[in-house]
C-alpha positions as CSV (number, residue, x, y, z in Angstrom):
1,X,23.4,15.4,2.0
2,X,24.1,14.7,5.7
3,X,21.4,14.0,8.3
4,X,22.1,17.3,10.0
5,X,21.3,19.6,7.1
6,X,21.4,23.2,8.5
7,X,19.4,24.4,5.5
8,X,16.5,21.9,5.8
9,X,14.0,24.6,6.6
10,X,15.1,26.7,3.6
11,X,15.2,23.6,1.4
12,X,11.6,22.8,2.2
13,X,10.2,26.3,2.6
14,X,7.6,25.8,-0.1
15,X,6.2,22.8,1.8
16,X,6.2,24.7,5.1
17,X,4.3,27.6,3.5
18,X,1.7,25.2,2.1
19,X,1.1,23.6,5.4
20,X,1.1,26.8,7.4
21,X,-1.3,28.6,5.1
22,X,-3.9,25.8,5.1
23,X,-5.7,26.9,8.3
24,X,-6.0,30.4,6.9
25,X,-7.6,29.2,3.7
26,X,-10.1,27.1,5.7
27,X,-10.9,29.9,8.2
28,X,-11.3,32.5,5.4
29,X,-13.7,30.2,3.5
30,X,-11.4,29.7,0.5
31,X,-11.8,26.9,-2.0
32,X,-10.6,24.1,0.2
33,X,-10.9,21.4,-2.5
34,X,-8.5,23.2,-4.8
35,X,-6.1,24.0,-2.0
36,X,-6.1,20.4,-0.6
37,X,-5.6,18.7,-3.9
38,X,-2.9,21.1,-5.2
39,X,-1.2,21.1,-1.8
40,X,-1.3,17.3,-1.5
41,X,0.0,16.8,-5.0
42,X,2.8,19.4,-4.6
43,X,4.0,18.0,-1.3
44,X,3.8,14.3,-2.5
45,X,5.6,15.1,-5.7
46,X,8.2,17.2,-3.9
47,X,9.2,14.4,-1.5
48,X,9.1,11.8,-4.3
49,X,11.3,14.0,-6.5
50,X,13.7,14.6,-3.6
51,X,14.1,10.9,-3.1
52,X,14.7,10.3,-6.8
53,X,17.2,13.1,-7.1
54,X,19.0,11.9,-4.1
55,X,19.5,8.5,-5.7
56,X,20.4,10.2,-9.0
57,X,23.3,12.1,-7.3
58,X,24.9,8.7,-6.5
59,X,25.3,8.1,-10.3
60,X,28.8,8.7,-11.6
61,X,27.5,9.9,-15.0
62,X,26.7,13.6,-15.2
63,X,24.5,12.9,-18.2
64,X,22.4,10.5,-16.1
65,X,22.2,13.0,-13.3
66,X,21.0,15.8,-15.6
67,X,18.6,13.5,-17.4
68,X,17.0,12.2,-14.3
69,X,16.7,15.7,-12.8
70,X,15.1,17.0,-16.0
71,X,12.7,14.0,-16.1
72,X,11.7,14.5,-12.5
73,X,11.1,18.2,-13.2
74,X,9.0,17.6,-16.3
75,X,7.1,14.8,-14.5
76,X,6.2,17.1,-11.6
77,X,5.0,19.8,-14.0
78,X,2.7,17.3,-15.8
79,X,1.3,15.8,-12.6
80,X,0.7,19.3,-11.2
81,X,-1.0,20.5,-14.4
82,X,-3.2,17.4,-14.5
83,X,-4.2,17.9,-10.9
84,X,-5.1,21.6,-11.6
85,X,-7.2,20.5,-14.6
86,X,-9.0,17.7,-12.8
87,X,-9.8,19.8,-9.7
88,X,-11.0,22.7,-11.9
89,X,-13.3,20.3,-13.8
90,X,-14.5,18.2,-10.8
91,X,-15.0,21.1,-8.4
92,X,-15.9,24.7,-9.1
93,X,-14.0,27.2,-11.1
94,X,-12.6,28.8,-7.9
95,X,-11.1,25.4,-6.9
96,X,-9.2,25.3,-10.1
97,X,-8.0,28.9,-9.7
98,X,-6.9,28.2,-6.1
99,X,-5.0,25.1,-7.3
100,X,-3.3,27.1,-10.0
101,X,-2.4,29.9,-7.7
102,X,-1.0,27.6,-5.1
103,X,1.1,25.8,-7.7
104,X,2.4,29.2,-8.9
105,X,3.3,30.4,-5.4
106,X,4.8,27.1,-4.4
107,X,6.9,26.8,-7.6
108,X,8.1,30.4,-7.1
109,X,9.3,29.7,-3.6
110,X,10.8,26.4,-4.7
111,X,12.7,28.1,-7.5
112,X,14.0,30.9,-5.3
113,X,15.2,28.6,-2.6
114,X,16.8,26.2,-5.2
115,X,18.7,29.1,-6.7
116,X,20.0,30.1,-3.3
117,X,20.9,26.6,-2.1
118,X,22.4,25.0,-5.3
119,X,25.7,27.0,-5.3
120,X,26.4,26.0,-1.7
121,X,25.8,22.3,-2.6
122,X,28.3,22.5,-5.5
123,X,31.1,23.9,-3.3
124,X,30.8,21.1,-0.6
125,X,33.6,18.6,-0.5
126,X,32.4,15.1,-1.5
127,X,32.2,12.8,1.5
């Protein structure tokens, strides 16, 4: 991935939506604890996963690349699930619901953008 990625906004659209929706959740009186925890965990895990996958792409073994990518995906799912559970138990029920809904929306956007971007990455000449 070059430093001048023209698809950077599309690649991180899920993160942008989380950040841009935060003021509306606060102003509308939504469950801020659930939103803040789920949003923070999603964004942190997203950037950590991007760094790990970037280093995995440098591996020459396709098995290693697939294994690392799968491990990162499963790790993110577990961390997000634990965060939803903890915020639901520590806060109110609405906080847990907000965390779960945020995770669902963020994952849906992430999946859609990944399905759009991946074919273009495969067709790039290696540099």
